[in-house]
C-alpha positions in Angstrom: 22.1 -16.6 16.3 19.7 -19.6 16.3 21.2 -22.2 14.0 18.0 -24.3 14.1 15.9 -21.5 12.5 15.5 -21.1 8.7 17.2 -18.1 7.3 15.5 -15.5 5.1 17.0 -12.5 3.2 14.5 -9.7 2.9 15.2 -7.3 -0.1 13.6 -4.0 1.1 14.9 -1.0 -0.8 12.4 1.1 1.3 12.8 0.1 4.9 12.5 2.6 7.7 10.9 2.6 11.2 8.4 5.0 12.5 7.1 6.2 9.1 4.3 5.1 6.8 3.9 3.9 3.3 6.6 1.7 1.6 9.3 2.2 4.2 6.9 0.9 6.9 6.1 -2.1 4.8 9.8 -3.0 4.5 10.5 -2.5 8.2 7.4 -4.2 9.6 8.0 -7.2 7.3 11.5 -7.7 8.6 10.6 -7.2 12.2 7.6 -9.5 11.9 9.6 -12.4 10.4 12.1 -12.3 13.2 9.6 -14.2 15.3 9.9 -17.2 13.0 13.2 -16.8 11.1 16.7 -15.6 11.3 16.4 -12.4 9.2 18.9 -10.5 7.0 17.6 -7.3 5.4 19.2 -5.6 2.4 18.3 -2.0 2.1 19.7 1.4 1.0 22.1 3.2 3.3 19.9 6.3 3.4 17.8 4.2 5.9 20.8 3.4 8.1 20.5 6.3 10.7 16.8 5.7 11.4 17.3 1.9 11.6 20.3 2.1 13.9 18.6 4.6 16.1 15.5 2.4 16.4 17.6 -0.7 17.2 19.6 1.2 19.8 16.4 2.0 21.6 14.9 -1.4 21.2 17.2 -4.2 19.9 15.5 -6.8 17.7 16.7 -10.4 18.2 17.6 -12.3 15.0 17.7 -9.2 12.8 20.8 -8.4 10.7 20.9 -5.4 8.3 23.1 -4.9 5.2 23.3 -1.7 3.2 23.9 -1.2 -0.5 24.0 2.0 -2.6 24.7 2.9 -6.2 27.8 5.0 -7.0 27.6 8.4 -5.5 27.5 10.1 -8.9 24.0 8.5 -9.4 22.7 9.7 -6.0 21.1 12.9 -7.5 18.4 10.8 -9.0 17.0 10.0 -5.6 16.4 13.7 -5.0 14.0 13.9 -7.9 10.5 12.4 -7.8 10.7 10.8 -11.2 14.3 9.9 -10.8 13.6 7.7 -7.8 12.1 5.0 -10.0 15.2 4.9 -12.3 17.5 4.8 -9.2 15.4 2.0 -7.8 15.6 0.1 -11.1 19.4 0.3 -11.2 19.6 -0.5 -7.5 17.8 -3.8 -8.1 20.0 -4.7 -11.0 23.3 -4.0 -9.2 22.3 -5.3 -5.8 22.2 -8.8 -7.4 25.8 -9.4 -6.6 25.2 -8.4 -2.9 22.3 -10.9 -2.8 24.5 -13.7 -4.1 27.2 -12.9 -1.5 24.7 -12.8 1.5 23.0 -16.0 0.4 26.4 -17.8 0.2 28.0 -16.4 3.3 25.1 -16.8 5.6 23.6 -20.0 4.1 20.2 -18.2 3.4 17.3 -20.7 2.9 14.8 -18.3 1.1 14.9 -14.8 -0.4 11.9 -12.5 -0.1 11.3 -9.3 -2.1 9.4 -6.9 0.1 9.7 -3.4 -1.4 9.0 -1.6 -3.7 5.5 -3.0 -4.1 5.7 -2.9 -7.9 5.3 -5.9 -10.2 6.7 -4.3 -13.3 10.2 -3.7 -12.0 13.0 -6.3 -11.5 14.1 -7.7 -8.2 17.7 -8.5 -7.1 16.2 -11.8 -5.8 16.0 -13.1 -9.3 19.6 -14.3 -9.1 19.3 -16.3 -5.8 20.1 -20.0 -5.8 17.4 -20.6 -3.2 13.6 -20.4 -3.3 12.5 -16.8 -4.0 9.2 -15.2 -2.9 8.2 -12.1 -4.8 5.9 -9.6 -3.1 3.3 -8.8 -2.2 3.6 -6.6 -5.3 1.0 -4.4 -7.0 0.5 -2.0 -9.8 -1.6 -4.1 -12.2 -4.8 -2.1 -11.4 -6.3 0.1 -14.1 -8.7 3.0 -14.2 -12.1 1.4 -14.9 -13.0 2.1 -18.6 -16.5 3.4 -17.5 -14.8 6.2 -15.6 -12.3 7.5 -18.1 -14.8 10.3 -19.0 -14.6 11.6 -15.4 -10.9 12.5 -15.6 -9.1 15.7 -16.5 -6.8 15.8 -19.5 -3.8 15.8 -17.0 -5.1 12.7 -15.3 -5.8 10.9 -18.5 -2.3 11.6 -19.7 -1.0 10.2 -16.5 -3.1 7.0 -17.0 -1.8 6.6 -20.5 1.8 7.1 -19.5 1.3 4.6 -16.7 -0.1 2.0 -19.1 2.8 2.5 -21.4 5.3 2.2 -18.6 3.6 -1.1 -17.5 3.8 -2.6 -20.9 7.4 -1.6 -21.4 8.2 -3.0 -18.0 6.6 -6.3 -18.9 8.8 -6.5 -22.0 12.0 -6.0 -19.9 14.0 -9.2 -19.8 15.0 -8.5 -16.1 11.3 -8.2 -15.1 10.4 -11.3 -17.0 13.3 -13.2 -15.4 12.2 -12.0 -12.0 8.7 -13.4 -12.6 9.9 -16.7 -13.9 12.4 -17.2 -11.1 9.8 -16.6 -8.4 9.0 -19.8 -6.6 5.8 -18.0 -5.4 4.6 -14.5 -6.5 2.3 -12.7 -4.2 -0.1 -10.0 -5.7 -1.9 -7.3 -3.7 -4.9 -7.6 -6.0 -6.5 -9.9 -8.5 -5.6 -7.5 -11.3 -1.9 -7.8 -10.5 -2.2 -11.5 -10.1 -3.3 -11.8 -13.7 -0.4 -9.7 -14.9 2.1 -11.9 -12.9 0.7 -15.1 -14.4 1.1 -13.7 -17.9 4.7 -12.9 -17.1 5.4 -16.5 -16.3 4.8 -17.0 -12.6 3.8 -20.6 -11.9 2.4 -20.0 -8.5 0.5 -16.7 -7.7 -1.2 -15.9 -4.4 -3.2 -12.8 -3.5 -2.7 -11.0 -0.2 -2.8 -7.3 0.8 0.5 -5.7 1.8 -1.2 -3.5 4.4 -0.8 -4.2 8.1 -0.7 -2.3 11.4 2.4 -2.3 13.5 2.0 -3.0 17.2 2.6 0.6 18.3 0.1 1.9 15.7 -2.5 -0.6 16.8 -2.1 0.5 20.4 -2.4 4.1 19.5 -5.3 3.7 17.0 -7.2 1.4 19.3 -7.1 4.1 22.1 -8.6 6.7 19.9 -12.1 7.8 21.1 -14.6 9.7 19.0 -14.5 13.4 19.7 -18.0 14.7 20.5 -19.1 17.6 18.4 -22.2 19.6 17.4 -24.0 16.8 15.7 -22.7 17.5 12.2 -21.4 14.5 10.3 -17.7 14.7 9.5 -16.4 12.9 6.4 -12.6 12.5 6.2 -10.3 11.7 3.2 -6.5 11.1 3.4 -4.3 11.0 0.4 -2.7 12.9 -2.4 -5.0 15.2 -4.3 -4.7 13.5 -7.7 -7.2 12.3 -10.3 -6.9 8.6 -9.5 -8.1 9.2 -5.9 -11.6 9.9 -7.2 -12.2 13.0 -5.0 -13.9 14.9 -7.8 -16.5 12.1 -8.0 -16.8 12.3 -4.2 -17.5 16.0 -4.1 -20.1 15.7 -6.9 -21.7 12.8 -5.0 -21.9 14.8 -1.7 -23.4 17.8 -3.6 -26.2 15.5 -5.0 -26.8 13.4 -2.0 -29.2 15.8 -0.2 -28.0 14.7 3.3 -30.6 15.8 5.8 -28.3 16.8 8.6 -25.3 19.2 8.9 -22.1 17.7 7.4 -18.6 18.7 6.4 -15.6 17.0 4.8 -11.9 17.4 5.5 -9.1 16.5 3.0 -5.8 15.6 4.5 -3.1 15.8 1.8 -2.2 18.0 -1.1 -1.5 17.7 -4.8 -2.0 19.1 -8.3 -5.8 18.6 -8.2 -6.4 20.9 -5.2 -7.3 24.0 -7.2 -9.7 21.9 -9.3 -11.4 20.5 -6.2 -11.7 23.9 -4.6 -13.3 25.1 -7.9 -15.8 22.3 -7.8 -16.7 23.0 -4.2 -17.4 26.6 -5.0 -19.4 25.7 -8.1 -21.7 23.5 -5.9 -21.9 26.0 -3.1 -19.9 23.7 -0.7 -17.0 26.0 0.2 -18.2 26.3 3.8 -18.4 22.5 4.1 -15.1 21.5 2.5 -11.8 21.9 4.3 -8.3 21.3 2.8 -5.9 20.7 5.6 -2.8 19.9 3.5 -0.2 17.4 4.7 -0.2 16.8 8.5 2.2 15.1 10.8 1.2 11.5 11.7 0.0 12.5 15.1 -2.3 15.2 13.6 -3.7 12.7 11.1 -4.6 10.4 14.0 -6.4 13.4 15.6 -8.4 13.8 12.4 -9.5 10.2 12.6 -10.9 10.9 16.1 -12.9 13.9 14.8 -14.4 12.0 11.9 -17.5 9.9 11.5 -17.0 8.4 8.1 -13.8 7.7 6.1 -14.1 8.2 2.3 -11.7 6.6 -0.2 -13.2 6.5 -3.7 -9.8 5.5 -5.3 -10.2 4.5 -9.0 -7.3 2.1 -8.7 -5.0 1.5 -5.7 -2.7 -1.4 -4.8 -3.1 -0.8 -1.1 -4.6 1.8 1.2 -2.8 2.1 4.5 -4.9 5.1 5.5 -8.1 3.1 5.0 -6.8 0.4 7.4 -5.8 3.0 10.0 -9.2 4.7 9.8 -10.9 1.3 10.2 -8.8 0.6 13.2 -10.2 3.7 14.9 -13.8 2.5 14.2 -14.6 4.5 11.1 -16.8 2.9 8.4 -15.5 3.3 4.9 -17.2 4.6 1.7 -15.3 3.7 -1.5 -15.2 2.0 -4.8 -14.9 -1.8 -5.1 -11.5 -1.5 -6.8 -8.0 -2.6 -6.1 -6.6 -2.6 -2.6 -9.7 -1.0 -1.1 -11.8 -4.1 -1.9 -9.1 -6.2 -0.2 -9.4 -4.3 3.0 -13.1 -3.3 3.5 -14.9 -6.5 4.5 -18.7 -6.9 4.2 -20.4 -4.8 6.9 -17.4 -2.5 7.5 -18.7 0.2 5.2 -20.1 0.6 1.7 -18.2 -0.2 -1.5 -19.7 0.9 -4.8 -19.2 -0.9 -8.1 -17.6 1.4 -10.6 -20.0 1.9 -13.5 -20.9 4.9 -15.6 -20.1 8.4 -14.2 -23.6 9.3 -13.2 -24.5 6.0 -11.7 -21.2 5.9 -9.7 -21.8 9.4 -8.4 -25.4 8.5 -7.4 -24.3 5.4 -5.6 -21.5 7.1 -3.8 -23.9 9.8 -2.7 -26.4 7.2 -1.5 -23.7 5.5 0.5 -22.6 8.8 2.2 -26.2 9.7 2.9 -27.1 6.4 4.5 -24.0 6.4 6.8 -24.6 10.0 7.7 -28.3 9.7 8.6 -28.5 6.1 10.0 -26.7 6.3 13.3 -27.2 2.6 14.2 -25.9 1.5 10.8 -22.9 3.8 11.0 -22.1 2.5 14.4 -22.4 -1.2 13.5 -20.2 -0.6 10.4 -17.6 1.1 12.5 -17.5 -1.7 15.0 -17.1 -4.2 12.2 -14.4 -2.1 10.6 -12.4 -1.9 13.8 -12.7 -5.7 14.4 -11.5 -6.5 10.9 -8.5 -4.1 11.0 -7.3 -5.2 14.4 -7.7 -8.9 13.9 -7.1 -9.6 10.2 -4.5 -6.9 9.5 -2.3 -6.8 12.5 1.4 -7.1 11.8 1.3 -10.5 13.6 -1.4 -11.7 11.2 0.4 -10.4 8.2 3.7 -12.0 9.4 2.1 -15.3 10.0 0.6 -15.4 6.4 3.9 -14.3 4.9 5.8 -16.9 7.0 3.5 -19.6 5.6 4.3 -18.5 2.1 8.0 -18.6 2.7 7.7 -22.1 4.2 5.6 -23.2 1.2 8.3 -21.9 -1.1 10.9 -23.9 0.9 9.0 -27.1 0.3 8.9 -26.6 -3.5 11.6 -26.8 -6.2 14.0 -23.9 -6.5 13.6 -21.2 -9.2 14.6 -21.7 -12.8 18.3 -22.2 -12.8 18.6 -19.9 -15.8 18.0 -17.0 -13.5 20.6 -18.1 -11.0 23.6 -17.5 -13.3 22.6 -13.9 -14.3 25.4 -11.3 -13.8 
């Protein structure tokens, strides 16, 4: 143990090596901070076997892992998609005593909440007697009002339920205390930053939570485009749900009149698949649209190699790890200038469309797809720019350096509101 290093406790309910999404954020955050801090991680014991196996193969200096679980009779909630959120909420409430113990026993200097990336839930870090950095957290993004008419009844009900859950979360005393006790709160988007400020955060910064681990960077950077018959291949990766905007995308491709052969592959599955298949048939696109379902990570990387353009017309999104991975392989991106997508796709790395009325948005998406499909030089230059941005600005080293600066900034400021330090 290096006694001269500052000590950080990372609260990462989701934390697992060699996977994607939230668990990857937790694991990569902890590993990255080990270059600059002595790191303790608090996570769920369901991650223990994967973490111990990874550390047995490649030990990480300065990393210490602690595990906490709720009583066994509550474990059934984790096996249900909706129950996970309730289990997580209770985990954060009851993990507070573990946080206090770790902070006291190991003389922790700063506490950092890494996962879940959700602003309207409490964090066990709210009780720490040391500076507390919350996030990056997201979830404050909304479906643009101009595009509500594009959604199915099911999708609209989801959006309404989500808005209600957000508002109820913001009224929760534990959530409000979490916000007020944060020395610095980090938001994934400007929308979430505004919500955090309204909850009482004095200092709010904006930073994407997406980054590329070293092994992913190496593998993605080695990917070479697969030569094919001259047809342009579009690729989308994600759940087939309304907020991903895939219905708009299919309508845009149908209207774009692209003057060369093309096809699109969807990697993922979800409740909107039947609807998307129906739209493809209605526009006579069935022979150009492929639904691949969920694929293993290696197979997804192979699809990046076969593609020419990555499409991600998400209506609201806090992050976009698949966008970042696609960019790292040299794929230009077509999407909407919303949420996390706008944080990742720099100027010249693709085309982002401002969400406006349904017809205008469809027209602009179609134009963007058409231009990237037909202008080889433009597509190539956008791909080069996308790759450069992903590998330089969103490497795990770059992310860790930014986060470390925020932790050091928090250490230089006053500790959180003492009112939160006495919570039981």
